[in-house]
DRENSEVO-902049 format. One record per residue (C-alpha): chain; z, y negated, x negated. Coordinates in steps of 0.1 Angstrom, whole numbers, plus 2048, in hexadecimal, padded with zeros to 3 digits. Layout:
BEGIN
   mol     Z     Y     X
     A     Z     Y     X
...
***
This chain:
BEGIN
   mol     Z     Y     X
     A   A4F   119   0D5
     A   A59   108   0B5
     A   A7D   0FF   0BF
     A   A9D   10A   0B0
     A   AB5   11B   0C7
     A   AD2   10C   0B4
     A   AD0   0EA   0C4
     A   AD6   0FA   0E6
     A   AF3   111   0DD
     A   B0C   0F6   0E5
     A   B03   0FA   10A
     A   B19   114   11C
     A   B06   134   121
     A   B01   134   146
     A   AE4   14A   152
     A   AC5   135   154
     A   AAB   144   16B
     A   A87   138   171
     A   A75   141   192
     A   A4F   13F   194
     A   A44   137   1B7
     A   A55   122   1D2
     A   A4C   136   1F1
     A   A66   14A   205
     A   A6A   164   1E9
     A   A71   14A   1CF
     A   A89   136   1E4
     A   A9C   154   1F1
     A   AA0   161   1CE
     A   AAE   13F   1C3
     A   AC5   13D   1E1
     A   AD5   15E   1DA
     A   AD9   158   1B4
     A   AEA   136   1BA
     A   B01   143   1D5
     A   B0B   163   1C4
     A   B14   153   1A2
     A   B24   132   19C
     A   B14   12C   179
     A   AEF   136   17E
     A   AD6   11B   17A
     A   AB4   120   18B
     A   A93   10D   184
     A   A77   113   19D
     A   A53   10E   190
     A   A37   109   1A9
     A   A11   105   1A3
     A   A0C   0ED   1C0
     A   A1E   0CB   1C3
     A   A2D   0D7   1E4
     A   A47   0F3   1E9
     A   A4B   10F   203
     A   A2C   124   1FD
     A   A21   138   21C
     A   A3C   127   232
     A   A27   108   22F
     A   A04   118   22A
     A   A07   139   23C
     A   A1C   136   25B
     A   A08   12D   27A
     A   A09   109   285
     A   A14   113   2A8
     A   A33   126   299
     A   A48   108   28F
     A   A69   11C   293
     A   A5F   133   277
     A   A5D   115   260
     A   A82   10D   265
     A   A8A   121   245
     A   A7E   102   233
     A   AA0   0F2   23B
     A   AB2   10E   228
     A   A99   10C   20B
     A   A9E   0E6   209
     A   AC4   0EC   206
     A   ABE   104   1E9
     A   AA6   0EC   1D8
     A   ABF   0D0   1DA
     A   ADC   0E5   1CC
     A   AEA   0D7   1AB
     A   AE1   0F7   199
     A   ABD   0F9   1A5
     A   A9E   0E4   19A
     A   A7B   0E4   1A8
     A   A5C   0DE   192
     A   A3C   0DC   1A6
     A   A19   0D7   198
     A   A20   0F0   17C
     A   A07   10D   179
     A   A19   129   168
     A   A01   13E   153
     A   9ED   11F   14C
     A   A03   101   146
     A   A1F   116   138
     A   A1E   13C   130
     A   A36   156   13D
     A   A3F   15D   119
     A   A4A   139   114
     A   A5F   13A   134
     A   A6F   15A   127
     A   A79   148   106
     A   A87   12B   11A
     A   A9B   13F   135
     A   AB1   15E   136
     A   A9D   16C   152
     A   A7B   165   163
     A   A75   16F   187
     A   A50   170   192
     A   A4E   168   1B8
     A   A2B   159   1B9
     A   A1F   16E   1D6
     A   9FC   17B   1DF
     A   9E1   161   1DD
     A   9C3   179   1D9
     A   9AE   188   1F5
     A   9A8   1AD   1FB
     A   983   1B1   1FF
     A   975   1C5   21C
     A   95B   1D5   205
     A   93D   1D6   21C
     A   91A   1C7   219
     A   917   1A4   227
     A   93B   199   221
     A   930   17C   20C
     A   91A   16D   228
     A   922   14B   237
     A   939   150   255
     A   94E   16B   244
     A   971   15F   239
     A   991   16F   22E
     A   9AE   168   246
     A   9C2   15B   228
     A   9A8   140   222
     A   9A4   139   247
     A   9C9   135   24C
     A   9CB   120   22C
     A   9B0   10A   23B
     A   9C1   102   25B
     A   9E3   100   24A
     A   9D8   0E7   22F
     A   9D8   0FC   20F
     A   9C5   0E6   1F6
     A   9B0   102   1E8
     A   9A2   10A   20B
     A   99A   0E6   215
     A   975   0EA   210
     A   972   10A   225
     A   965   0F8   244
     A   95E   118   258
     A   941   118   270
     A   94F   11C   293
     A   92E   117   2A5
     A   92B   13C   2B1
     A   938   14C   2D0
     A   948   16B   2C2
     A   960   170   2A5
     A   96B   191   297
     A   98C   194   285
     A   990   1B3   26F
     A   9B4   1BE   26E
     A   9CF   1BF   28A
     A   9EE   1B1   279
     A   A00   191   282
     A   9E9   17C   26C
     A   9CB   189   27F
     A   9DC   17F   2A0
     A   9E5   15C   292
     A   9C1   156   28A
     A   9B6   163   2AC
     A   9CF   14C   2BD
     A   9C5   12D   2A9
     A   9A0   134   2B1
     A   9A7   137   2D7
     A   9C5   120   2DD
     A   9C2   101   2F3
     A   9BD   0E2   2DD
     A   9DA   0D0   2EF
     A   9F1   0EB   2E1
     A   9E4   0E8   2BD
     A   9E4   0C2   2BE
     A   A0A   0C3   2BF
     A   A0D   0D9   29F
     A   A09   0D2   27A
     A   9E6   0E1   279
     A   9D0   0CC   263
     A   9BA   0B0   271
     A   999   0C0   264
     A   9A2   0E1   274
     A   9AB   0D0   295
     A   989   0BE   295
     A   976   0DE   28D
     A   989   0F1   2A9
     A   981   0D5   2C1
     A   95C   0DC   2BB
     A   95F   102   2B9
     A   948   118   2CF
     A   95D   137   2CA
     A   965   147   2EC
     A   96C   16B   2E3
     A   981   17A   2C7
     A   981   1A0   2C0
     A   99E   1AD   2AA
     A   992   1CC   299
     A   9A6   1E9   28A
     A   99D   20A   27B
     A   9B9   21D   28D
     A   9C6   21E   2B1
     A   9DD   20B   2C8
     A   9FC   21E   2BB
     A   9F5   212   297
     A   9EE   1EE   29E
     A   A00   1D9   283
     A   A0B   1BA   296
     A   A2D   1B4   2A5
     A   A35   1B1   2CA
     A   A3D   18B   2C9
     A   A1A   184   2BB
     A   A09   19B   2D4
     A   A1C   18B   2F1
     A   A10   169   2E6
     A   9EC   176   2E7
     A   9F1   185   309
     A   9FF   164   317
     A   9E6   14D   305
     A   9DB   132   31F
     A   9B6   133   328
     A   9B0   156   31B
     A   9AD   179   328
     A   9AF   19A   317
     A   991   1B2   316
     A   997   1D5   308
     A   986   1F7   308
     A   999   20E   320
     A   98D   22D   30C
     A   9A0   221   2EE
     A   9C0   228   300
     A   9B9   24D   309
     A   9D8   263   301
     A   9EE   245   2FB
     A   A04   246   31A
     A   A0D   26B   312
     A   A17   262   2EF
     A   A2C   244   2F9
     A   A4D   256   2FE
     A   A4F   263   2DA
     A   A4A   240   2CA
     A   A67   22D   2B9
     A   A73   210   2D0
     A   A62   1F2   2BF
     A   A40   205   2BD
     A   A45   211   2E1
     A   A4A   1EE   2EF
     A   A2C   1E1   2DC
     A   A16   1FE   2E8
     A   A22   1F9   30C
     A   A19   1D4   30C
     A   9F6   1DD   2FD
     A   9F1   1F7   318
     A   9FC   1E0   334
     A   9E4   1C5   327
     A   9C7   1DC   321
     A   9C6   1F4   33E
     A   9DE   1EB   35A
     A   9D1   1D8   378
     A   9E1   1B6   376
     A   9F5   1A6   392
     A   9E7   189   3A7
     A   9F5   16D   391
     A   9E8   17D   372
     A   9C7   185   383
     A   9C3   161   38D
     A   9CB   156   369
     A   9B1   16E   35A
     A   997   163   373
     A   99A   13F   368
     A   99A   147   343
     A   97D   13A   32E
     A   984   14E   30E
     A   988   173   306
     A   99B   187   2EC
     A   99F   1AC   2E7
     A   9A9   1C7   2CF
     A   98E   1DF   2C4
     A   99D   200   2B7
     A   990   21C   2A2
     A   976   206   291
     A   96F   1FF   26C
     A   956   1E5   25F
     A   938   1F4   24C
     A   921   1D6   249
     A   91E   1B2   252
     A   8FB   1A7   25E
     A   8E9   186   256
     A   8D5   172   26E
     A   8AE   172   269
     A   8B1   155   250
     A   8CA   16A   23C
     A   8E0   14B   239
     A   8FD   155   250
     A   90F   170   263
     A   8FF   17D   283
     A   912   19E   289
     A   927   1BA   27C
     A   923   1E0   27C
     A   942   1F4   284
     A   946   219   27D
     A   958   22C   299
     A   976   23F   28D
     A   98D   25A   29B
     A   9B0   261   290
     A   9BD   27E   27D
     A   9E3   283   27F
     A   9FA   26D   294
     A   A12   250   293
     A   A14   238   276
     A   A04   252   25E
     A   9E5   258   273
     A   9C5   255   25F
     A   9A4   246   26B
     A   986   25E   266
     A   962   254   26B
     A   950   264   289
     A   92D   25B   27D
     A   928   243   29B
     A   923   21E   296
     A   924   200   2AD
     A   915   1DD   2A6
     A   925   1BD   2B2
     A   914   19B   2B2
     A   92A   180   2A3
     A   927   161   28E
     A   94A   162   27F
     A   95C   17E   26D
     A   97F   179   260
     A   98E   195   24B
     A   9B4   198   24F
     A   9B9   1B7   23A
     A   9D4   1AA   223
     A   9DC   192   207
     A   9DF   19F   1E4
     A   9F2   194   1C5
     A   9DF   18A   1A5
     A   9EB   18E   181
     A   9FB   16E   173
     A   9FD   174   14D
     A   9F0   190   136
     A   A14   195   12A
     A   A20   1A0   14D
     A   A1A   1C5   158
     A   A03   1C7   177
     A   9F7   1E4   18C
     A   9D3   1D9   196
     A   9D0   1F6   1AF
     A   9EF   1ED   1C3
     A   9EC   1C8   1BA
     A   A11   1C5   1B2
     A   A27   1C2   193
     A   A36   1E5   18C
     A   A5B   1E1   192
     A   A7B   1F3   19B
     A   A90   1DE   1B4
     A   A80   1BF   1A6
     A   A85   1C8   181
     A   A62   1C7   171
     A   A5A   1E7   15E
     A   A58   1E4   138
     A   A61   1BF   139
     A   A86   1B7   132
     A   A91   197   143
     A   A73   196   15A
     A   A78   19B   180
     A   A63   197   19F
     A   A69   191   1C4
     A   A54   18D   1E4
     A   A31   19A   1E9
     A   A2B   19D   1C4
     A   A47   1B7   1C4
     A   A3E   1CA   1E4
     A   A1B   1C2   1ED
     A   A12   1AB   20B
     A   A28   1BA   226
     A   A42   1AE   23E
     A   A4E   18D   24C
     A   A64   172   23D
     A   A84   186   244
     A   A76   1A4   231
     A   A6F   18D   213
     A   A92   17F   215
     A   AA2   1A1   211
     A   A8A   1AC   1F6
     A   A91   18B   1E3
     A   AB7   18F   1E6
     A   AB3   1B2   1D8
     A   AA1   1A4   1B9
     A   ABC   18A   1B4
     A   AD6   1A5   1B6
     A   AC4   1BA   19C
     A   AC3   19C   185
     A   AE8   194   189
     A   AF1   1B9   184
     A   ADE   1B7   163
     A   AF2   198   159
     A   B13   1AA   161
     A   B0A   1CA   14F
     A   AFD   1B7   130
     A   ADA   1C6   135
     A   ACF   1A1   137
     A   ADD   18F   119
     A   AEB   16D   121
     A   B01   16A   102
     A   AEA   150   0F3
     A   AE2   12F   103
     A   ABF   128   110
     A   AAE   106   112
     A   A9F   10C   135
     A   A8C   0EF   144
     A   A94   0D8   126
     A   A7B   0EA   110
     A   A62   0F2   12B
     A   A61   0CD   135
     A   A59   0C4   111
     A   A3D   0DE   110
     A   A2E   0D1   130
     A   A30   0AD   125
     A   A1D   0B6   105
     A   A03   0C7   11A
     A   9FF   0A9   131
     A   A0E   0BA   150
     A   A25   0A5   166
     A   A3B   0BA   17C
     A   A43   0AF   1A0
     A   A69   0AF   1A7
     A   A79   0B8   1C9
     A   A7F   093   1CF
     A   A5A   08C   1C8
     A   A52   0A7   1E2
     A   A69   095   1FB
     A   A52   076   1F8
     A   A35   08C   202
     A   A49   09C   21E
     A   A54   07B   22C
     A   A30   06C   22B
     A   A22   08C   23D
     A   A3D   089   258
     A   A35   064   25E
     A   A10   06B   25F
     A   A17   087   278
     A   A2D   072   28E
     A   A12   058   291
     A   9FC   072   2A3
     A   A16   086   2B5
     A   A18   0A3   29C
     A   A36   0B0   288
     A   A22   0A8   268
     A   A00   09F   25B
     A   9FC   0B2   23A
     A   9EC   0A3   21B
     A   9CE   0B9   213
     A   9C8   0B4   1EE
     A   9DD   0B7   1CE
     A   9D1   095   1C4
     A   9DF   085   1E3
     A   9FF   098   1E0
     A   A04   08D   1BB
     A   9FB   069   1C4
     A   A17   067   1DE
     A   A2F   07A   1C8
     A   A2B   061   1AC
     A   A2E   041   1C0
***
């Protein structure tokens, strides 16, 4: 880096830790480090000018209560031993190696921004989107602003049956009046107002007892105003008999599915379903094999699904092809089969097959002083609470290494002092947390003017302009 460590030795050797990524994993790691040790200093670097990662860009607009963790994260960011540097692209503006020279420890918590591909012919047609991009579009992620999905078709097919798949289905079918009161972006609201989508099929390769969503999300779907469920009774053969052996959460989820799919509803529910104008349903034992184009070959017209049967039972059951196929007409296909992490820097070990950084309890293999937390550490699974525990574990590993002397903190490190100099030389101007608060307050004011909790700024340019005024 071309600096002499000597100048910095006068500073007391408190552990200086740098965290890359300001989503839940980054903030929970920082929170634990600051609480557990009175002398740790933490700097958080974030590629975007705005913090909070998937809490801002992933959580469904109609789930505002899930976003309350932002209050906790804000307390952490404002702590005297924590600093936030937005608009810094680690791996490009500054390398991981440079951060390692500047800090005692570097924690990578930058999440999973890549898409898992479905791997079938036709998946690059217009009208096929990844759930990650679709969610990013309605949540205001700058890189997804240009998506403008075509919602002029009647049927949408979602591949995958996790909570994100249900979020997407709910947003596609929700009454506009509900969405108008959320922080969904204005362009998404306008597109949904014009949407012709009346039917959403949520497709999974296994059966009702392997569905990946949670009961809360399923219940929201079941009670969604203006919609009725439509399922295939044959998909539930043998399920009632197997119910008694299921663990309690899985049992409750399966019972609700059964009740929705095959039981004859009561009068009130019957009336509600009769008046519904939109339809949703799970399709089980189906895997996509091809997406068809319309005659002009310009956009999606349908999807071919292979029919599966299960071998084995419970969570470990495997889907096996039967040789039968089924074609479904649809103009929109959204694949919700998982996010995946991408490598950040050639110096950091990366397992491309599992798309994670190889680690033991957050300690990155063959890389002293490097740690990871969140989806980069585990793969894209679990909810915010899962990420919290996994991030606390990483923070504990790091502090154990400080205590045992595995992580050497005997020499002072310059931390953000030197990184700020490097960034300045490279023409990069970081966004501080108080800069973010300017953006935050403008978004809230814009939202208030139209009866929403906030109206998000949609481009990095706009964000930087507000941050710097």
